[in-house]
Each structure stands twice: as structure tokens, then as C-alpha cells.
N, C-alpha and C positions, 0 to 999 in steps of 0.2 A: 424426396429421398435422392441421394446421389450415389450412383454405383460406377465402378471402374468399367470401361468398355471391355469387351471380350478380348480384343487384341492387346490392350494394355494389361489385363489380367494374365494373358498367356505370356506376354513378354516378361512379366515379374516372375512367373512361375519358371520360366526357362532360363532367365538371366541370374548371374551371381549377384550377391551383395557387393556394393561398391567397395567396402571395407576388405573385401577378398578378391578385388580386381575386376569387379563387373562395372557396367556403366552407371554413372550417377543419375539419379532421377532428375535433379535439378541442375542444369548446365551452370558451369562455374562463372560464365560471364553474363548470366541473366539478372538485370536489375530487378531486385525483389521489393525493396521497402522504400518508402518515403523517407527523405531527411527529416529529422525531427529536431526542434519544432519546424512546422511547415510555414515558411515566412514568405509573405508576399508584400507588395508595394505599399499596401496601408500599414503594415507593421513597420517598414523602414521609415515611412514618413512620420509616424507616431513618435519614434525615436529622435528624428530629426527636429521635429517641432519642439521637444524639450530642450535641445541644444540651442536652437534659435531664441527660445524663451529665456534660457539661463538656467544652468544645472545648479546654481547656488540656492534655489528655492527648495525647501525640505520642510519635512514635519507632516503631521496629520491633516493640516489645513492647506497644504500645497495643492495646486488645482487637480493634477492627474491623481495624486494619492487620495484626495477627498472623493473625487468622481468614482474611482474604482471601489472604494469602500461602500459607497452608496449603491453602485450597481451590483456588487457582489451580495450585499445584504438583500437586495431586491430579488436576485435571481435565486438565492437560497431560500428566501422566505423568513428572514429574521429582522430584528430591529436594530441589531448593532454588529458592526464589523470593524476590524483594525487591521491594517497592512503592517506586516513586520519584516524582519530581515531573513527569516527562515521558516520552514514548517515546524522545526524543533521549537523555536521561540514561541510560536502561536500556540502549540500545545502546552508549553510551559505557562503562558498567560492564562490559558483555561484552568490549569491545575491550581494556579495561584488564585484565580478569581473565585473559585468554588470553596476556597477557604482551607485547603491542605496546608498543614504546617509541619514543623519539625517533630519527627518520631511518629507521624500518622502513617497509615498504611493505605496504598492504592492497589487495587486488583488490576493487572495488566495481562493481556494475552500472552501466553507463552510463545507463540509464534508472531513475531513483530519485528520491525526495524528498530535499531537501538534508540531512536528518538523518543519512544514512548517511555521506557524506564528512565531515560536521561531527564526527561521533563519532571519526573517525580523526584529524582535526586537533587535537581535544582531548587527544590523546596525543603530540602533536608529530610525528605520522607523516604518511605521504604517501599519498593516494589514488591508485591506478592503475586506470584504468577498463577494463571488458571489454564488448564489444559484446553485444547481446541476441539471443535466439532468436526468429525472426519469428512464430511462432504463439503462445507463451506470454508474449512480451514481457519475459522475464526472462533473467537471465545465461546465455549460451551456454556450456555445458561444453566444447564442442570449441574454444573460443577462449581458454580460462584459461591452458593451459600456455605459450603464446607470450608471456604476460605475466609469468610468474614469473622472478624474478632471485634473486641471492643475499641480497637484503634483504627479500624477501616473508616476511611472518609469519603472515598470515591472509588467508582469502576471505570476503568479505561479500556473499552473495546477499541479494536483497530479494524477499520474498513479496509480490508486487504484485497489488492489486486483490481479494485474497481467495484467490489461488491460490498454492501452494507451489512453489518452484523445484525443479529436477531434482536433488534431494538425494543420490540414489545416486552418480550420476556425479560430483557435486561432492565428496562426501565421499571418494570413491575417490581422486580427484586430491589432496585434502588429505592423506590418509594416505600417499600415494606420495612427496610432497614434505615431509612432516613439518610440515604447516601445520595452523592451527586454523580452524574455521568459526564465524563469528559472524553471526547473520541479523538483518536488519531485518524483524521480523514485525509491525509496527505494524498493518497491514491484514489480518492473518491470524488473528485470534481465533476458534478453532474449526475452522480448516481442517486438512486431513489429507493425509498422503502415505503411501500403501501402508498404511493402518490405524493410522498414528501421527500424532499431533498436531503442528502447528507449534509449536516450542519444545522439542520432545524429539528432534528429528532432527538436531541441530547441537551444537557444544560450548556455545554460549551464544546467547540470544536476547533481543530487546528488543521488547515490546509496547507499544502506546499506548492510553491511556484518554481520549484526546481525546473530547469530546461527540460528534463525528462518527463514531466508530469503531463496529464491530459490537458490541464491549463498551465502552459508554461509562462514564466517570466524570465527575466534575467537571472534572478535568484530571490526568493522571498517566501512570504507566508501569509495567510489570512486567518484571523481569529474571529469566530462568529459566536453569538449568544443572543438569546432573548431577554435576558435578564439585566437590567440596568445596574444592580449591585455587583454582579458577577463581572460585568463589563468594567466598572470603575475600579474594583479592586484588582483585576487582572492587568488592565492597562497602566496602572501605576507603575508597574515594572518595566513597561516598554520604553519609557523615557528616562532621562536622567533626573529621577527622584520627583518630577513634577506631575501634577494632576492634569489630565487632558481637559481643556476647556476652561481652565482657570487662568486668571491673569498671571503672567509670566514673572512671578517674584522669586522663584526657585527655593521655595521652602523645602526642608528635607523631611518628607513624611515617611519615606521607607527606601529600601535599597532600590536602585534603578539600574537596568541592564542596557540601555540604549539599543533597543530592539528595532529602532527606526529602519525603514527601508529607504528607497530614493524615487525619485520622479521618473527615471528611464525604466525601472522595473514596472512601476504603476502603468505608465503609458503603453508598453509592450503587452502587459497582462490585459489591459482594457481592450486592446486591438484583437488579442487572441479570444477574449471572452465572447466577442461578437460572432466567433466561428466555432464556439465550444460544442454547441448542440450538433452542428453539422459534422464536425470531425469525430465526435462521440458515436454518431450513427455509422459513420465509416467503419469504425472499430467494431461496433456491434454487428454489422452485416459481415465482416470478415470472420469474425469469430463464431458467429452463429453457422456460417457455411462449414467451417472446420469441425465444429462440434457435431453437426448433422452427418458428416462423414465419419468421424472417430467414434461416434457411438455405435456404429455397427460392429466394432472389433471387440471381442472378448478380452478381458484381462486389462482393458484401458478405460479409464474414467476421465472424460473431459470435464471442464468446469460445470458445477452444478449451480443452477440459479433457482432460488426458491420463488414460489408464486408470490407476485406483488413486488418483487424487486427488479430494479433496472440496474444491470451490470454494465459499467462503462468500459472494462477491460483495459485497465492499465497495463496488465500482463496477462497472458494466456498460459495457464498451467494445468498439466495432466498428470494424472497418478496411474502408477502400474500396480496390477494384481496379478503376479505370476501364477498364483494357485489357481486362478480361474482358467488357465491355460493347461493346467496339469503339470505345472512346473514347481518343483521343490527347490527353492533357491532363496537366500536372503534377499530382501527388498533392495538393498544398496548395491549388491552385486548384479542383480538383474537390471536395474536402472542404468548401471555403468556400462553394461554391454549393450543395451538397447540405444543409449544415447551415443555411443560411439558409432554404432551402426547408423543412426540418423545423420550424424555430423558428416560421415562419410558420403551419404546420399545428398548432401547440401542443406540439411535443415540444422540451424543453429539452436544449441540447447544450453541453458544456464541454470545455475543453481542459486543465484541472488545471494541471500544472506544465509545460506544453509550450512555453512561450515560449522556454525554453532547456533544452537537456539538460545533465546534470552536467558533461561535459567543456567545455561552452561557457559555464559560469557565468563572470562576470567574475573571480571569485576565482581559477579556474585559468588564465585567459587573462593576467591581469596578474601573477599569482604573488606577490602582496605578502604573503599570508599574515598571520603575526603581526606583520609589519613587516620591511622590508629583505630580503625573500625567504626568510624562515624559514616552514616547515621544510625547504624544498627544499634549502637551504645545508648541511643535515647531510652531504650526500655530494655527489660531483661529477657524478653521473649527470644529463644534460640531459633532464629530463622535460618533454615538450611535450604539450598536449592540442589535438589537431586533430580537429574532428568528422568530416572524411573518413575517419579510421580506425574510425568506428563507423557503418557505412552502414546496417545494420539499425535502429539507434536513430534515426537521422535520418529514414529512410523511415516507420518507425512514427509518429513525432510528426507528420509531414506528412500521413499517410494516414488517420489514425484520430481518433475523438472518443468522449467519454463521453457516454452517454445518461442524462441526470440523472434520478434518482428511481426507476428501474426496480426495484431491490431492495426498496424500501419502498412500492411501489404499493399502494393501498388495495383493489384487487380485480383479478382476471384480465381484467375488462372493461376497465380502464385499460391494462393490458399490450396487450391486442388492439387498442385504439385507436392506441396507439404504433406496433405493427406495421402497422395500416392506413394510417398516414402514410407509412411507408417504401414500402408497395405503391403507394400513389397517386403518390408521387413516381417511383417506377420506371416506372409506366405513362406518365409524362410526362417521361422523361429528356431528350428533345430540348428540351423547354421549360426545364428546369433549366439546360442549357447556355448559354442566353441570359440567364441571371440576371446582372445587373451587380453589381459589388462583390466579386467572386472575386478572390483575390490574383493 
């Protein structure tokens, strides 16, 4: 357990909040976070080697690409992997691979990045949202079956922030209803569920190699599956209409989207993969330290990690519960006041995609789609997207915030200062309530 020293506690009790003219907890000139990606000489040499070899080599059989696909498949524990040009394209390949087609419905977590529903739209299929579980912020398995119809073909959980969804429960429901499971694993490189890695606990998964991710590339994605049929069907759309592994005669089998990546991305991702576990452990160490501190505070919920899960902390998110502090105030208003106070103390806060949850995107409210109401016109079921049907998602968005940089903090001293800022604010919670500018 970690406690504030007596002097520090007394200082917090005596001092004013920084937002009201007091001294900041975190000095303005303090270096707090590692630059990300963390690039070393091996990473630089990997890129240079591609230039020396020639950047005109491309395709799934190019040396760096082929090696990355083999290494990632082995790391995850699957039979098949394909390098793509983005996480979104990797997810789309999975949706296509499991057989989703025009007019089909795919169940998607109501709290997710836009890539998940976009991948469904790319197949002219219709996203149907499922509310989230309040502790993990991911698709609630108890709310899935009420959304299943005769047109449902797949379930798409999102492994959010570095934690995996409740896959045993989701896979059991999928088996019961003869559905496939495709996950958005963009934020879950190295995450585990009951001893198995994300990407091996579903029919298909899509990872991101965006530079912000735990496994960064220049930009790209990784599609994984254990099913050879899913792999072949999905990867047909990754090339210009050709089948992978076949003689290059360019027969037109189906639409192709040219989702190929490049050798520089593959080389950089391979170099980063060799350090992934070590850097994930840094994230876990930092975030566990902050959680140990913050769980002492009433009215504040640090990330919840279910038993058997390995959380790799792409982000660190906390949730506020003002009623536990005896404060009657709307979640959003309380969050805005607290985050304003945290920012003044030197703690960066962010809302990521929280301006709108998936069901509230204009895309779903207007239902213009590809134009003139497609793909909703594929059938006559009147699908509406009302945020009131997703109360946990709405509450989570209003009541929570990301604490920026915690996973990549340079030291535990930095993490402790972030925690100290929370403790200071909690000591002055009445002062926080008077902060102007809350929603």
C-alpha cells in the first residue's frame, strides 16, 4: 500500500488548489513521459536495411512482411496472419472472412472507436449496438441475446484500452446461435484472457500498428485467425482481386481493396515486437502503482482487471462516482470540475472519442450510409439508434476520463505525483465544487 507522507498530506491540506492560485503538484518543467514510440538504434537500422535492400519489394511474400506475419502468428498463437495497411482494414478482412454480407447484422460494442462499425459498413452490413458492462467498459454479454435477430451473422467485441472482453461468455453465446466472433483488438497487443492472447480467442481479429499503439509501426494492421477458410475469404479483399498464394494471373474473383502495407512498416513493427513484452511490463508496473494509490479514494474507480486477464494499458481510464462522496451533481458536471482541477495541478486528462458514442454518430442518426439510406434498405426492419437504450455507455462517457501518459511515465515518481494530485483535490473537494466552467 502507498500512503502520502505526513508532511505531504499537511501541505495538501494547507495549500490551495492550483486552479485557485495554489502551487502545482507537478512542476511545469518536469519531464514526465517517454516519447512514443520508444525508438532505439535497432529500430533505425531496421528501416535503413529496407532502404538498402530496395523499397520496391512489396506484397505478402516480401521478406520483412512475411517474417512479421510469421512472428506475430507465433506470438499470438494462431495459424494465420496478414499484414495490412491499417487496423480498420484488418478488422474489415475479418468481417468479410467470416461471411458477413449485404443486409446482415453485426453486434458491436456501443463504446468503441469508429473503425469497428466502419468495418461492418464496408460489407454493406448493418451495425447493431450492445451496451457495455460498467466495470470493464466493454460489451456486456448479458445484453447480447436481446439484440440477436434472424439477420445477425457475427458479434464484434472491442478489446478496449488494453483489456480483453469477456470472451468465454461471448463465445458461448456465439456458438449457441451459430454466429462468428470478430474482435477489434487494435488496443490489445499482448493482452491475455485466461492464458491466451488477444487474437487467438475469437474467429478473427484485427490489430493496429498505428504509432500510438502498444505495438507501433509506421502505420498498418495485422489480421489473425486460426481458420483457413476465414483467412482465404478475408484476404481476397486485401489484394487487387487476386488470391494469395496463387499464380499471378489476376483473375477477377471479387472486389479487392488493395489493403497491402509496406516493408518499412513491417521492419519497424518486427523490431518493436522484440520489445513488446518488456514495454508492456513497464505499462503494467506504472498503472498498477497508480491503481494501488487511487483505490484508496472514495468516489473514484481505477481500471478494473478481471481475474485471469492481463491488461496491457494502452490507456489508463478512471471513473468518478460523486454520490459516493455525498455529492449530488450530474456526472458530466462533476467530471469537468475535477479534470479542470487536475489539469491545473499538471495532470493531463482527455476524453478520447467521448464527444459521441457509436450509436450517436451522425452516420447512424441520419442513416444516409452509402446514400439514399443504404445499407439499411436491404431489409424492412426499422433500426433506430437511441442513446437512451445504452445507459451504461452514456454514463461511462459522462463519468470518466483518460489520465494521459500514465502507461509511459518515465518513473514511478511521476506516477506518484499524479496520484498526489488526486489526493490533493480530494482533500479540497468542497473547493472543487466551486470551480466555474463545469458543464
